[in-house]
SESEPA-572806 format. One line per field, with one value per residue: x, y, z of N, C-alpha, C in turn; residue number from 1. Coordinates in steps of 0.1 Angstrom, whole numbers, plus 2048, in hexadecimal, padded with zeros to 3 digits. Each point is the difference from the previous one (the first is absolute). Last residue first. Example, Ala and Ser with C-alpha at 12.3 -4.5 7.8 and 13.67 -1.06 7.14 Angstrom:
BEGIN
n.X = c(880,803)
n.Y = c(7EA,7C7)
n.Z = c(847,7FF)
ca.X = c(809,7F7)
ca.Y = c(80B,80C)
ca.Z = c(800,800)
c.X = c(7F8,809)
c.Y = c(80B,80C)
c.Z = c(808,800)
i = c(2,1)
END
This chain:
BEGIN
n.X = c(7EA,824,82E,835,828,813,7EA,7D7,7E2,7D4,7D5,7EB,7F4,7F1,7D1,7EE,814,7F1,7D7,801,80F,7E1,7E3,812,801,7D9,7F6,829,832,838,833,833,82D,809,7F9,7F6,7EC,7E2,805,829,80F,7F7,7F8,7DD,7D3,7C8,7CC,7DC,7DB,7F4,811,81B,830,807,7EC,7FC,7FF,821,82A,838,832,824,82A,820,82D,807,7D9,7CE,7CF,7D4,7D2,7CE,7D9,7F3,7EC,7FF,82A,817,822,81C,82C,82A,832,836)
n.Y = c(7E6,802,813,807,800,7D1,7D3,7E2,7D8,7E2,7FC,830,839,82A,810,808,824,82C,80E,80C,82B,823,806,817,82F,816,804,813,7FA,7FD,7E9,7FE,7FA,7EE,7F7,7F0,7EB,7D6,7CF,7EC,819,80F,814,80B,816,810,81C,820,822,830,820,808,7F7,7D8,7CB,7CF,7C9,7D9,7D9,7F1,7E6,7F8,7F0,7E6,7ED,7E7,80E,800,80C,80D,80D,81A,81A,822,82F,82A,81C,830,82D,834,825,829,812,806)
n.Z = c(7D2,829,814,815,81D,80F,7EE,80A,819,80D,811,7FD,7FE,7EC,802,82B,818,7F6,813,82D,80A,7FE,824,825,7FF,80C,82E,81A,817,813,80E,81B,826,82F,837,839,825,7FA,808,7E8,7D5,7CC,7C9,7D5,7E3,800,7F6,819,821,816,825,828,804,7E4,7F7,7E3,7EC,7E8,7F5,809,80F,82A,826,81B,7F6,7D7,7DE,7E5,7DF,7F0,81B,802,80B,82B,817,817,815,80C,810,805,80A,806,7F0,802)
ca.X = c(7FA,7F8,7F2,7F7,7FF,800,80E,806,807,80D,807,7FB,806,80F,804,7F8,805,80E,7FF,7FA,80A,809,7F9,7FF,80D,802,7F8,7F2,7F8,7F2,7F7,7F6,7F9,809,7FC,807,807,7FE,7F7,7F7,807,7FE,806,80D,809,80E,808,805,809,7F9,7FA,7F2,7FD,80C,7FC,805,7F9,7F6,7F6,7F1,7FB,7F6,7F9,7F3,801,806,80E,807,80C,805,80E,809,7FB,80B,7FE,7F2,7FE,7F7,7FA,7F8,7F4,7F8,7F2,7F6)
ca.Y = c(806,7F6,7FF,7FF,80D,80D,805,805,80C,7FF,7F5,7F3,7F5,7FE,7FF,7F5,7F3,7FE,7FE,7F3,7F6,800,7FA,7F2,7FB,801,7F6,803,801,802,806,7F8,808,804,7FD,808,80A,80D,808,7F8,7F8,803,7F7,803,7F4,803,7F4,7FD,7F5,7F4,802,801,80D,808,80E,808,80D,804,808,7FF,808,7FA,80B,802,808,7F8,7FE,803,7F8,7FB,800,7F5,7F9,7F8,7F2,7FE,7F5,7F5,7F7,7F5,7FC,7F5,804,7FB)
ca.Z = c(7F5,7F8,803,7F4,7F9,808,802,7F4,801,7FA,807,7FB,808,7FE,7F2,7FA,805,7FB,7F2,7FF,803,7F4,7F5,802,7FD,7F1,7FA,800,7F4,804,7F6,7F9,7F6,7F5,7F3,7F6,807,7FA,809,809,80A,80F,809,806,7FE,804,7FF,7F2,7FE,7FB,7F3,801,806,804,802,80B,7FF,80A,7F8,802,7F6,7F7,7F9,805,80C,80B,800,80D,803,7F4,803,7FD,7F5,7FA,7FC,800,7F6,805,7F6,806,7F8,805,805,7F7)
c.X = c(7F1,7F9,7F9,7F2,7F7,7FF,7FF,80E,805,807,80F,808,7FA,805,80E,804,7F8,805,80D,7FE,7FB,80B,808,7F9,800,80D,802,7F8,7F1,7F8,7F2,7F9,7F6,7F8,80A,7FB,807,806,7FD,7F8,7F6,809,7FE,805,80D,808,80F,807,804,80A,7F9,7F9,7F1,7FB,80C,7FA,803,7F7,7F4,7F8,7F1,7FC,7F6,7F8,7F2,801,806,80F,806,80D,806,80E,808,7FA,80D,7FD,7F1,7FF,7F8,7FB,7FA,7F4,7F9,7F2)
c.Y = c(800,808,7F6,7FF,800,80C,80D,805,805,80E,7FF,7F5,7F3,7F4,7FB,7FE,7F4,7F2,7FD,7FD,7F2,7F6,7FF,7F8,7F1,7FA,7FF,7F5,804,803,801,808,7F7,80A,805,7FD,80A,80C,80E,809,7F8,7F7,805,7F5,805,7F3,803,7F2,7FF,7F5,7F4,802,803,80D,808,80E,808,80C,803,80A,7FF,80B,7FA,80B,804,808,7F8,7FD,804,7F8,7F9,803,7F3,7F8,7FA,7F1,7FC,7F6,7F6,7F7,7F4,7FE,7F4,803)
c.Z = c(801,7F5,7F7,805,7F4,7F8,808,802,7F2,801,7FA,808,7FB,807,7FE,7F1,7F9,804,7F9,7F1,7FE,802,7F4,7F5,802,7FC,7F1,7FA,803,7F3,805,7F6,7F9,7F7,7F6,7F2,7F7,807,7FB,809,808,808,80F,809,806,7FF,802,800,7F1,7FD,7FC,7F3,800,805,805,800,80C,7FB,80A,7F6,800,7F5,7F6,7FA,805,80D,80B,7FF,80E,802,7F4,805,7FD,7F5,7FA,7FD,802,7F4,808,7F4,807,7F7,805,806)
i = c(84,83,82,81,80,79,78,77,76,75,74,73,72,71,70,69,68,67,66,65,64,63,62,61,60,59,58,57,56,55,54,53,52,51,50,49,48,47,46,45,44,43,42,41,40,39,38,37,36,35,34,33,32,31,30,29,28,27,26,25,24,23,22,21,20,19,18,17,16,15,14,13,12,11,10,9,8,7,6,5,4,3,2,1)
END
């Protein structure tokens, strides 16, 4: 596996924690010295390992925020359906 570097520039939120101590986190991360991006993924305790995740540019994060604000409601909709 190729070596890569990352720096967690800012921890925005820890969304959940598993019984084994892994956390699902929303962070701002710089990968390989590049400009920081939003990142959502699972992390082992002390950030020693990571799971697969999603990295988002500012534009992608803005679009996701728009979709979440429109679609996520206190009442759950049936699985697989979108709010009208």
